[in-house]
TIRO-2110 file (N, C-alpha, C; in Angstrom, 1 decimal):
// TIRO-2110
-166.9, 162.9, 131.5, N, 1, A
-165.2, 163.1, 132.2, CA, 1, A
-165.2, 161.1, 132.3, C, 1, A
-165.8, 161.4, 134.0, N, 2, A
-165.2, 159.4, 134.1, CA, 2, A
-166.1, 158.7, 134.1, C, 2, A
-166.9, 159.0, 132.4, N, 3, A
-167.2, 157.8, 132.1, CA, 3, A
-166.2, 157.1, 131.4, C, 3, A
-165.1, 158.1, 129.9, N, 4, A
-163.9, 158.0, 129.8, CA, 4, A
-163.1, 157.8, 130.5, C, 4, A
-162.6, 157.6, 132.0, N, 5, A
-161.9, 157.6, 133.0, CA, 5, A
-161.9, 156.0, 132.7, C, 5, A
-163.2, 155.8, 133.7, N, 6, A
-163.4, 154.4, 133.8, CA, 6, A
-163.7, 153.1, 132.5, C, 6, A
-163.9, 153.6, 131.8, N, 7, A
-162.6, 152.7, 130.4, CA, 7, A
-161.9, 152.4, 130.2, C, 7, A
-161.8, 153.5, 130.1, N, 8, A
-159.9, 154.1, 130.0, CA, 8, A
-158.9, 152.9, 130.9, C, 8, A
-159.8, 153.0, 132.6, N, 9, A
-159.3, 152.0, 133.5, CA, 9, A
-159.3, 151.0, 133.5, C, 9, A
-160.8, 150.4, 132.3, N, 10, A
-160.9, 149.2, 132.2, CA, 10, A
-159.9, 148.3, 131.3, C, 10, A
-159.6, 149.3, 129.7, N, 11, A
-158.8, 149.2, 128.7, CA, 11, A
-157.1, 148.2, 129.7, C, 11, A
-157.4, 149.1, 130.6, N, 12, A
-155.8, 149.4, 131.1, CA, 12, A
-155.7, 147.5, 131.6, C, 12, A
-156.3, 147.3, 133.0, N, 13, A
-156.1, 146.3, 133.2, CA, 13, A
-156.8, 144.9, 132.0, C, 13, A
-158.0, 145.1, 131.7, N, 14, A
-157.9, 144.1, 130.2, CA, 14, A
-156.6, 143.8, 129.9, C, 14, A
-155.7, 144.9, 129.5, N, 15, A
-154.3, 145.2, 128.8, CA, 15, A
-153.5, 144.4, 129.2, C, 15, A
-153.3, 144.9, 130.8, N, 16, A
-152.8, 144.4, 131.9, CA, 16, A
-153.4, 142.5, 132.2, C, 16, A
-154.2, 142.0, 131.5, N, 17, A
-154.1, 141.3, 132.1, CA, 17, A
-153.7, 139.9, 130.8, C, 17, A
-154.3, 140.9, 129.7, N, 18, A
-153.7, 139.8, 128.0, CA, 18, A
-152.3, 139.7, 128.4, C, 18, A
-151.7, 140.7, 129.4, N, 19, A
-150.1, 140.6, 128.7, CA, 19, A
-149.2, 139.5, 130.3, C, 19, A
-150.4, 139.5, 131.3, N, 20, A
-149.6, 138.6, 132.0, CA, 20, A
-149.3, 136.9, 132.0, C, 20, A
-148.3, 136.9, 132.6, N, 21, A
-148.1, 135.7, 131.5, CA, 21, A
-148.8, 134.3, 132.4, C, 21, A
-149.2, 133.2, 131.9, N, 22, A
-150.6, 131.9, 131.9, CA, 22, A
-149.5, 130.9, 133.0, C, 22, A
-150.7, 130.7, 133.8, N, 23, A
-149.6, 129.6, 135.2, CA, 23, A
-150.2, 128.3, 134.1, C, 23, A
-149.7, 127.6, 133.4, N, 24, A
-149.1, 126.1, 133.1, CA, 24, A
-149.6, 124.3, 134.5, C, 24, A
-151.0, 124.6, 134.2, N, 25, A
-150.3, 122.9, 135.3, CA, 25, A
-148.9, 122.6, 134.4, C, 25, A
-148.7, 121.6, 135.8, N, 26, A
-147.0, 120.7, 134.8, CA, 26, A
-147.3, 120.3, 134.0, C, 26, A
-148.7, 119.7, 133.6, N, 27, A
-149.1, 118.4, 133.3, CA, 27, A
-148.9, 118.8, 131.5, C, 27, A
-149.5, 120.1, 132.1, N, 28, A
-149.6, 121.2, 130.7, CA, 28, A
-148.0, 121.6, 129.9, C, 28, A
-147.1, 122.5, 131.2, N, 29, A
-145.8, 122.6, 130.2, CA, 29, A
-145.3, 120.9, 130.1, C, 29, A
-145.3, 120.2, 130.8, N, 30, A
-144.8, 118.8, 129.5, CA, 30, A
-145.0, 118.2, 129.2, C, 30, A
-146.4, 118.6, 128.9, N, 31, A
-146.8, 118.8, 127.2, CA, 31, A
-146.8, 119.5, 126.1, C, 31, A
-146.3, 121.1, 126.3, N, 32, A
-145.9, 121.4, 125.7, CA, 32, A
-144.3, 121.2, 125.5, C, 32, A
-143.9, 121.3, 126.6, N, 33, A
-142.2, 121.3, 126.0, CA, 33, A
-142.0, 119.4, 125.0, C, 33, A
-143.0, 119.1, 125.7, N, 34, A
-142.4, 117.2, 125.4, CA, 34, A
-142.9, 117.4, 123.2, C, 34, A
-143.7, 118.1, 123.1, N, 35, A
-144.8, 119.3, 121.9, CA, 35, A
-143.2, 119.9, 121.0, C, 35, A
-142.8, 120.9, 122.0, N, 36, A
-141.9, 121.7, 120.8, CA, 36, A
-140.1, 120.7, 120.5, C, 36, A
-140.0, 119.9, 121.9, N, 37, A
-139.5, 118.7, 121.6, CA, 37, A
-139.1, 118.0, 120.3, C, 37, A
-140.1, 118.2, 120.1, N, 38, A
-140.0, 116.8, 119.4, CA, 38, A
-140.3, 117.9, 117.4, C, 38, A
-141.1, 118.9, 117.1, N, 39, A
-141.4, 119.5, 116.4, CA, 39, A
-140.0, 120.2, 116.2, C, 39, A
-138.5, 120.6, 117.1, N, 40, A
-137.2, 120.8, 117.1, CA, 40, A
-136.0, 119.9, 116.2, C, 40, A
-136.5, 118.5, 116.6, N, 41, A
-135.5, 118.1, 116.8, CA, 41, A
-136.2, 117.3, 115.6, C, 41, A
-138.0, 117.1, 114.7, N, 42, A
-138.2, 116.7, 114.0, CA, 42, A
-137.1, 116.6, 112.2, C, 42, A
-137.4, 118.3, 112.6, N, 43, A
-136.5, 119.8, 111.7, CA, 43, A
-135.0, 118.9, 112.0, C, 43, A
-134.1, 118.3, 112.7, N, 44, A
-133.2, 118.0, 112.9, CA, 44, A
-133.0, 116.6, 111.6, C, 44, A
-133.9, 116.0, 111.9, N, 45, A
-134.4, 114.7, 111.3, CA, 45, A
-134.1, 114.4, 110.2, C, 45, A
-135.2, 115.7, 109.8, N, 46, A
-135.5, 116.4, 107.9, CA, 46, A
-133.9, 115.5, 107.3, C, 46, A
-133.4, 116.6, 108.5, N, 47, A
-131.7, 117.3, 107.6, CA, 47, A
-130.9, 116.4, 107.7, C, 47, A
-131.7, 115.4, 108.2, N, 48, A
-129.7, 114.0, 107.9, CA, 48, A
-129.8, 114.0, 109.8, C, 48, A
-130.0, 114.4, 110.3, N, 49, A
-128.9, 114.5, 112.0, CA, 49, A
-128.7, 112.7, 112.4, C, 49, A
-128.0, 112.4, 113.6, N, 50, A
-127.2, 111.5, 113.6, CA, 50, A
-127.5, 111.2, 115.1, C, 50, A
-128.7, 111.3, 115.6, N, 51, A
-129.6, 111.7, 116.9, CA, 51, A
-128.4, 110.4, 118.0, C, 51, A
-127.3, 111.4, 119.5, N, 52, A
-127.1, 109.8, 120.0, CA, 52, A
-128.2, 109.6, 121.7, C, 52, A
-128.9, 110.5, 121.5, N, 53, A
-130.4, 110.0, 123.3, CA, 53, A
-130.6, 109.0, 123.2, C, 53, A
-131.7, 108.4, 123.4, N, 54, A
-132.1, 106.9, 123.3, CA, 54, A
-133.2, 107.6, 123.7, C, 54, A
-134.1, 108.7, 124.1, N, 55, A
-135.0, 109.6, 123.0, CA, 55, A
-135.1, 109.8, 122.5, C, 55, A
-134.2, 110.5, 121.5, N, 56, A
-134.3, 111.2, 119.8, CA, 56, A
-134.2, 109.8, 119.1, C, 56, A
-133.4, 108.5, 119.6, N, 57, A
-133.4, 107.3, 118.4, CA, 57, A
-134.9, 106.9, 118.2, C, 57, A
-134.9, 106.6, 119.9, N, 58, A
-136.6, 105.4, 120.2, CA, 58, A
-137.6, 106.7, 119.4, C, 58, A
-137.5, 108.1, 119.1, N, 59, A
-138.7, 108.6, 118.5, CA, 59, A
-138.1, 108.7, 116.7, C, 59, A
-137.4, 109.2, 116.3, N, 60, A
-136.6, 109.2, 115.0, CA, 60, A
-135.6, 108.2, 114.4, C, 60, A
-135.3, 107.3, 115.2, N, 61, A
-134.4, 106.5, 114.8, CA, 61, A
-133.5, 106.8, 114.8, C, 61, A
-132.2, 105.7, 114.9, N, 62, A
-130.6, 105.9, 115.0, CA, 62, A
-130.2, 106.1, 112.4, C, 62, A
-130.7, 106.9, 112.0, N, 63, A
-130.4, 106.5, 110.8, CA, 63, A
-130.1, 107.6, 110.7, C, 63, A
-129.5, 108.1, 110.1, N, 64, A
-128.5, 109.4, 109.4, CA, 64, A
-127.8, 110.2, 107.7, C, 64, A
-127.6, 111.0, 107.8, N, 65, A
-127.2, 110.9, 106.4, CA, 65, A
-127.4, 112.4, 106.1, C, 65, A
-126.8, 112.3, 104.5, N, 66, A
-126.1, 113.7, 104.3, CA, 66, A
-127.5, 115.0, 104.1, C, 66, A
-127.1, 115.9, 105.2, N, 67, A
-125.9, 117.1, 105.2, CA, 67, A
-125.7, 116.8, 106.1, C, 67, A
-125.9, 115.2, 107.3, N, 68, A
-126.0, 115.7, 108.8, CA, 68, A
-126.4, 116.6, 110.2, C, 68, A
-127.8, 117.0, 109.9, N, 69, A
-128.1, 118.5, 111.2, CA, 69, A
-127.9, 119.6, 110.4, C, 69, A
-127.1, 119.6, 109.1, N, 70, A
-127.2, 121.2, 108.7, CA, 70, A
-127.5, 121.5, 108.2, C, 70, A
-128.6, 123.1, 108.4, N, 71, A
-129.4, 124.0, 108.4, CA, 71, A
-129.7, 124.4, 107.4, C, 71, A
-130.6, 124.7, 107.4, N, 72, A
-130.5, 125.6, 106.3, CA, 72, A
-130.6, 127.4, 107.1, C, 72, A
-130.7, 128.7, 106.4, N, 73, A
-131.6, 129.4, 107.0, CA, 73, A
-132.1, 129.0, 107.6, C, 73, A
-133.4, 129.5, 107.0, N, 74, A
-134.8, 128.8, 106.9, CA, 74, A
-135.5, 128.2, 108.2, C, 74, A
-134.7, 126.9, 108.3, N, 75, A
-134.7, 125.4, 109.6, CA, 75, A
-133.7, 126.3, 110.0, C, 75, A
-132.8, 127.2, 110.6, N, 76, A
-133.0, 127.2, 112.0, CA, 76, A
-132.5, 128.3, 112.7, C, 76, A
-133.6, 129.0, 111.9, N, 77, A
-134.9, 129.7, 112.1, CA, 77, A
-135.8, 129.2, 112.7, C, 77, A
-136.3, 128.4, 112.2, N, 78, A
-137.5, 127.8, 113.0, CA, 78, A
-136.6, 126.9, 114.0, C, 78, A
-136.0, 126.6, 114.8, N, 79, A
-135.2, 126.2, 115.5, CA, 79, A
-134.4, 126.9, 116.9, C, 79, A
-134.6, 128.2, 116.0, N, 80, A
-134.4, 129.2, 116.4, CA, 80, A
-134.5, 129.7, 117.7, C, 80, A
-136.2, 129.8, 116.8, N, 81, A
-137.1, 130.4, 117.6, CA, 81, A
-138.4, 128.3, 118.7, C, 81, A
-137.8, 127.7, 118.3, N, 82, A
-138.2, 127.0, 119.1, CA, 82, A
-138.0, 126.5, 120.5, C, 82, A
-136.9, 126.9, 119.8, N, 83, A
-135.8, 127.4, 121.2, CA, 83, A
-136.3, 128.0, 122.0, C, 83, A
-136.2, 129.1, 121.6, N, 84, A
-136.2, 131.0, 123.0, CA, 84, A
-137.8, 129.7, 123.5, C, 84, A
-138.9, 129.2, 122.3, N, 85, A
-139.4, 129.2, 123.0, CA, 85, A
-140.0, 127.8, 124.1, C, 85, A
-138.4, 127.1, 124.0, N, 86, A
-137.9, 126.3, 125.5, CA, 86, A
-138.4, 126.8, 126.0, C, 86, A
-137.3, 127.3, 125.7, N, 87, A
-136.3, 128.8, 127.0, CA, 87, A
-137.7, 129.0, 127.6, C, 87, A
-138.9, 129.5, 127.2, N, 88, A
-139.7, 130.8, 127.9, CA, 88, A
-140.4, 129.2, 129.0, C, 88, A
-140.4, 128.4, 128.0, N, 89, A
-141.6, 128.0, 129.3, CA, 89, A
-140.7, 126.6, 130.2, C, 89, A
-139.2, 126.6, 130.3, N, 90, A
-138.7, 126.7, 131.6, CA, 90, A
-138.9, 124.8, 130.8, C, 90, A
-138.2, 124.4, 129.5, N, 91, A
-139.1, 123.0, 129.1, CA, 91, A
-137.0, 123.0, 129.6, C, 91, A
-136.8, 121.7, 129.8, N, 92, A
-135.2, 121.5, 129.3, CA, 92, A
-134.5, 121.0, 127.9, C, 92, A
-133.8, 120.9, 127.3, N, 93, A
-133.4, 121.1, 127.2, CA, 93, A
-131.5, 119.3, 126.6, C, 93, A
END
């Protein structure tokens, strides 16, 4: 019975460790935030969004066209998922 308890204890510890938040270096966090920013804004760029910030214009250009950033339900879900990930990582928006 004690070997069963020790195996269960190890399993519980492993699960707790796997569920613990991973600490990223500030550089890794910044890289992840930049990737998420690009991914989110590329969805808007594909939909013809008229970007206002210098950063977005430098990356995606000043082009804008119909539907001017209106997203399909699927694209909006993607953006929502990306924003949730950005929020979870503490990324600025």
